[in-house]
C-alpha positions as CSV (number, residue, x, y, z in Angstrom):
1,M,35.2,-3.7,-4.2
2,N,34.0,-7.2,-4.2
3,D,31.5,-6.7,-1.4
4,I,30.4,-3.1,-3.4
5,I,30.2,-5.4,-6.7
6,K,28.0,-8.3,-5.0
7,H,25.9,-5.4,-3.3
8,L,25.1,-3.5,-6.7
9,Q,24.8,-7.1,-8.4
10,D,22.0,-8.5,-5.8
11,K,20.2,-4.9,-6.0
12,H,20.4,-3.9,-9.6
13,F,20.7,-7.1,-11.7
14,N,17.5,-7.8,-12.6
15,Q,15.4,-9.9,-15.4
16,D,15.4,-6.8,-17.6
17,R,19.2,-6.6,-17.3
18,K,19.6,-10.6,-17.3
19,W,19.1,-10.9,-20.6
20,R,21.2,-8.1,-22.2
21,Y,23.9,-8.5,-20.0
22,N,26.7,-11.1,-19.4
23,L,27.8,-10.8,-15.9
24,E,30.2,-13.7,-15.6
25,E,32.0,-12.4,-18.7
26,G,31.4,-8.6,-17.9
27,R,29.7,-7.5,-20.8
28,F,26.8,-6.6,-23.3
29,R,25.7,-9.5,-25.4
30,T,25.7,-9.4,-29.1
31,L,22.7,-9.3,-31.5
32,D,23.4,-12.9,-32.2
33,E,23.4,-14.1,-28.6
34,L,20.1,-11.6,-27.8
35,I,18.6,-13.4,-31.2
36,E,19.5,-17.0,-29.9
37,R,17.6,-16.4,-26.4
38,R,14.8,-14.3,-27.3
39,E,12.4,-17.7,-26.7
40,L,14.3,-17.8,-23.2
41,P,12.3,-15.0,-21.5
42,K,9.0,-15.0,-20.8
43,Y,6.1,-13.1,-20.4
44,E,5.2,-13.9,-17.1
45,D,8.3,-12.7,-16.0
46,Y,8.3,-9.2,-16.7
47,L,4.8,-8.4,-15.6
48,I,4.4,-6.7,-13.2
49,K,0.7,-6.5,-11.1
50,K,-1.6,-4.9,-8.6
51,A,-1.7,-6.4,-5.5
52,D,-5.2,-8.1,-5.2
53,V,-6.5,-6.6,-1.7
54,D,-4.7,-4.1,0.6
55,Q,-5.9,-5.1,3.8
56,R,-5.0,-2.0,5.4
57,V,-7.6,-0.6,3.4
58,L,-10.1,-2.6,4.0
59,E,-9.2,-2.4,7.8
60,Q,-9.7,1.4,7.8
61,A,-13.1,1.0,6.1
62,R,-14.1,-1.4,8.3
63,A,-13.4,1.1,11.4
64,M,-14.9,4.1,9.9
65,E,-18.2,1.9,9.4
66,R,-17.9,0.9,13.2
67,K,-17.7,4.6,13.7
68,L,-20.7,5.3,12.0
69,K,-22.7,3.2,13.3
70,R,-22.0,4.2,16.3
71,L,-22.8,7.3,15.7
72,R,-25.9,6.9,14.1
73,M,-26.7,4.7,17.0
74,A,-26.3,7.6,19.4
75,K,-29.4,9.5,18.1
76,Y,-31.5,6.8,19.8
77,S,-29.5,6.7,23.5
78,L,-28.5,9.1,25.9
79,D,-25.9,7.8,27.3
80,L,-24.0,7.0,24.0
81,F,-24.3,10.1,23.1
82,D,-22.8,11.5,26.4
83,E,-20.2,9.2,25.8
84,I,-19.5,10.0,22.5
85,V,-19.6,13.6,23.2
86,G,-16.8,13.2,26.4
87,E,-14.6,11.3,23.8
88,M,-14.6,13.9,21.8
89,L,-14.0,16.5,24.3
90,K,-10.6,14.1,25.1
91,D,-9.7,14.4,21.8
92,K,-9.9,18.0,22.0
93,K,-12.4,18.8,18.9
94,S,-14.2,21.9,19.2
95,F,-18.0,22.1,19.3
96,M,-18.7,22.9,15.7
97,E,-16.8,19.8,15.3
98,I,-18.7,17.6,17.2
99,M,-21.8,19.1,15.9
100,A,-21.0,18.0,12.5
101,D,-19.5,14.5,13.7
102,L,-23.0,14.0,15.3
103,D,-25.0,15.6,12.8
104,V,-27.3,17.7,15.4
105,E,-28.1,21.7,15.6
106,E,-28.1,22.6,19.5
């Protein structure tokens, strides 16, 4: 049972539980103990922050921007246009999807 208790302790005994449960003695803290310890926890210990920047989303946006720029350039270069159409046919896109992506009418 020691291994199971150790696993549960590592997984679930977080900052929120430490202030109200005394693991060494195996009991909940009394009201007087909680009042004595009220200055120990800090606001920053319980603050949940969102990540600053998600790199995966930025990379997807860059890839889409490169794809759109390439599609815009295809209007001016017949070779690039043929290359893009060939790639889309390899991806088994329908002609309607190809026309929509390339923004063409014929």
